[in-house]
N, C-alpha and C positions, 0 to 999 in steps of 0.2 A: 204801607201794607202790600200794595200791589208790587212795589219794587222788590220786597222780600220774597214774594211768591215767584217772581221772575228769576231772581238770583238762585232760589232753591231749585227751580225747574232746570236752570242752566247747569247747576252743579250735578243734579241727578243725571242729566243727559251726558255730561262729561264722564261721570263715573261709569255709566252704562257703556259708553264708547270705549273707555279704557278696559273694562272687563271683557268686552267683545274682542278687542285687539289681543288681549292676553290669552283668551280662550282660543282664538284663531292661531296664535303662535304655538300654543301648547298642542293643539291638534296637528298643526303642520309638523312640529317636531316629532310627534308620535308616529305620523305617517311616514316621515323620513326614516325613523328608526325601524318601522316594519318593513319598509322597502329595502333597507340595508340588510335586515335579517333574511329576507327572501333571496336577495342576491348572494349572500353567504351560503344559504342552503343550496342554491343552484350550483355554486362553485365548489361545494363540499367543504367549506371552511367554517361553517357555523359552530359556535360554541356559546353556551349559556353564560351571560355576563352579569345579569342583574339578579340579586338575591334579596328581595324584600317583599312587601305586601302589595306592590303596585300591579296594575293591569299588565304593564310591559313584562314584568317578571313572570306573571302567569302565562302570558303568550309564549315567552321564550321557553318556559318549562315544557309546555305542551308541544311546541315545535320540535324541541330536542327529543322528546319521547317519540314523536311521529317519525323523525328521521332515523332514530335508532331502530324502531320497528321495521322501517322500510329497508334499512341496511341488512337486518336479519333476514327479511323476506327475500331480498336480492341474493344473499348467500345461499339460502335454501333452494331458490329457483335454479341458481347456477349448479348446485349439487344435484338436483333432480335432472337437469339437462345432461350432466355428465353421466349419471346412471343410465338415462335413456340411450345416450350415445353408445355406452358400453354394451347395453343389452342389444341394440340394433346391430352393432358390430359382431356380437356373438351369434345372433340369429343368422346373419348373412354368412359368417364364416362356417358355422356348424352345418348349415343346410347346403352349402355350395357343393361339397364333395358327394354327399348322397344323391343329390339331383343329377350331378354330372355322371355318376355311375349308372343311374337309372336310364338316362338318355343314351349312354354308351351301349348298355345291354339291349335296349330297345332297338337301336340301330343294328346291332349284331343279329338280333332275332329276325329283323326284316330281311337280312341277307340269307337266312336259312331256307331250306326247302320245306316250307310249311303248307298246310292245307289252306284253302281260301279263308276259312274261319280263323285260322291261326294268324294269317297275314293281317286280317282285319283287326285282330286283338293286338298284335304288335304295333300296328299303325296307331291304334287308339291309345296304347300305352305311351308311345312317343309323343303324341299330341298333348296328352294330359301332363306329361312330365315337362314339356315346354311351357304349358300354361302355368304350372306350378312355379317354375323358375321365373317366369315373367311376373307373376303375382307377388312373389317374395321381393323381387328387385324393386317393383313399383311401390310396394308398401314401405320398404326401407327408405326409398327416396322421399316419399310423401311424408313419412313420420319425421324424417330429419328436417325437411323443409318447414313443417308445421311447428316443430319444437324449437326452431331457430338454430339447430345444430349445423345445418347448411345455411349459409348466407349468400345472397346474390351480390355480384360485383358488376354493376352496370357500367358500360363504357359506350361512348358515342362511336358509331361506325355504320357502314353501309349494310343493308339487309340482303343484297343480291347474293353474296357468298353463302348465306344460310339457305336460300332457296335452291341455289345450284347444288349445294351439298345434299339437300333432301331429295332432289330428283336423281342424283347419282346413287344415293343410298338405296332407293326403292325402285330403281329402273328394272332390276332383274325380277323382282317380285311382280311388278306390273306387266312385264313382258310375258312371264309364265302364265299369267291369268288372261292375257289378251287385252289389256287395258293400256291405252295410250297415255303416257305421263309426260306432260310438256311444260315448258316455261312460257308464260305470256310476257307482256311488258314488265320488266323488273327495274326498280330504281328506288331511290329514297334512302334516308338514313334514320337512325333511331338510337336512343339510349337503352342498351340492353345488355344482359349477361349472355355472352355467346353460347356457352355450354347449355344453360337451361332453356334459352330461346330455341336453340337447335332441337332440343327434346320436344318442345311445344310444337314446332313445325313438323317434326318427324311423326309425332302422334297423330296429327291431323291428316298428314299424307297417308300414313299407314291405314287409318280408318277409311279414307276416301277410296283407296285401292281395294280394301277388303270388301266394301259394300257396293262397289261399282261392278256390274256384270261384264262379262267378256264382250268386247266390241265397244265398250264405253270409253270415257276419257276423264282424266284428271288434269287440271291446269292450275299452275301457281303463278301469281302475279303480285305486284306491289306498286304503291303510289304514295306520294307525300301529301299530307294536309298541313295546315298551319301548326297544329299542336301534336298531331300523331302521324305515324307512318302506318298505312293500312296494308296488310298482307292477306290476300284471298287464296283459299284452297277450294276450288270449285270442282264438283264431280257431276256425273250424269247417272248417279245411282237412283234408288227408289225415292229419295227425299225423306224429310222428317216432318211429321204432322205438327201443326201449330201448338197443340196442347202438350206435345212432348218436348218442344224446343227449349223450354226452361229446365225441364227435369233431367235432360241428358248430361248436364254438368254437375249433378249431385253424385255423391260417392256410391259406387256399386249399382247405379241404376242401369238397367239394360231394357231396351224396348222389346216388347213381345215380338215385333216383326224381325228382330235380330237374333232370335233364338237359334237359328240355324248356323250362325257364325260364331267362331271362337272369340272369346273375350271375357274380361272380368269386371268391366264397368268402372274402371278407375282412371283410364287415360284422359278423358275429358275433364274429370275433376282435377287432375294434376295440372292440366293446361290452364284452367281457370285460376288455380292457386298461384302458379308461377307468374302469370300475367298480373295478378293483383299485387304481388310482391314487387313487380317491376313498375307499377303505376299505370298499367294498361288494362285492357279488357278484351273479351271475345264475344262475338255475336254470331248467330246462325240464321240463315234464311233459306227457304225452300219454295219452289214454284209449284203451281197446281199440276204441272206435267211431270213432276219429279225433279231429281237433282237437288243438291244442297251446296251452299256456299258458306264456309266458315271464314269469318273475317276477324283477323287479329289486329288490334290497335296498339301499337307500341309508342310510348312517349318519345318526342324528339328532344325534350329537355329533361334534366333531372327533376323528379318529383319534389 
């Protein structure tokens, strides 16, 4: 009797072991099938192959529906981007001539023999037209960047030429205001889009010159770290309070202390967006005695 019990127990254990092996093989086969389906979905070659009442067939059907819906969404998104690009092109094209004419007539008015009030009005008209021109150009650039119409093309290269170009570009404006614009130690390399990064540096230098009083200075410098190249734009202006340092990078934010200066509050937002696209970031620091340092961190390797 005991022998029969032992035999029965052995047979039961063997059957359980065989069932476990079979189930394991079945599960492994199912997982391999799912893995293959996902690989085909990633490659864009997936097609529904199984048509029965099995779980695999149900998964294939749902995956096929999902991929079809995703393809439709991608086409719709591409169509919307095309419409946005056309709209932005139309806005830029249609407003370019009227704004140019307003600027031209404002300049002509300023050359006329006007009363003091008339000269002030002509100068104000000129400033507002320039502000409108800058705003439209900035919004078009920002919208194209945010919608993916513009794409960045990062390449590895030195940052010194960008800083030298920024100093050359704003040297005249700084000299007219009585601000010393200089280059400190420059060096290092980064992975960046030359055009967009030049715009980032230009926006920071323009702001630094704008908010630095006569007799002050703006200095550009750069240095390498392990992962990033750091570019500093340091000024001796009034500085930025700690509570405002995070807010200045939001769209259309303008500090109450900057109310007397021309601006639309979009330059620093554009700076942050471009750097995020490049895999970098920007920080700002300000001392208790004034002055601000905007530090741009550019990746030294492709993100």
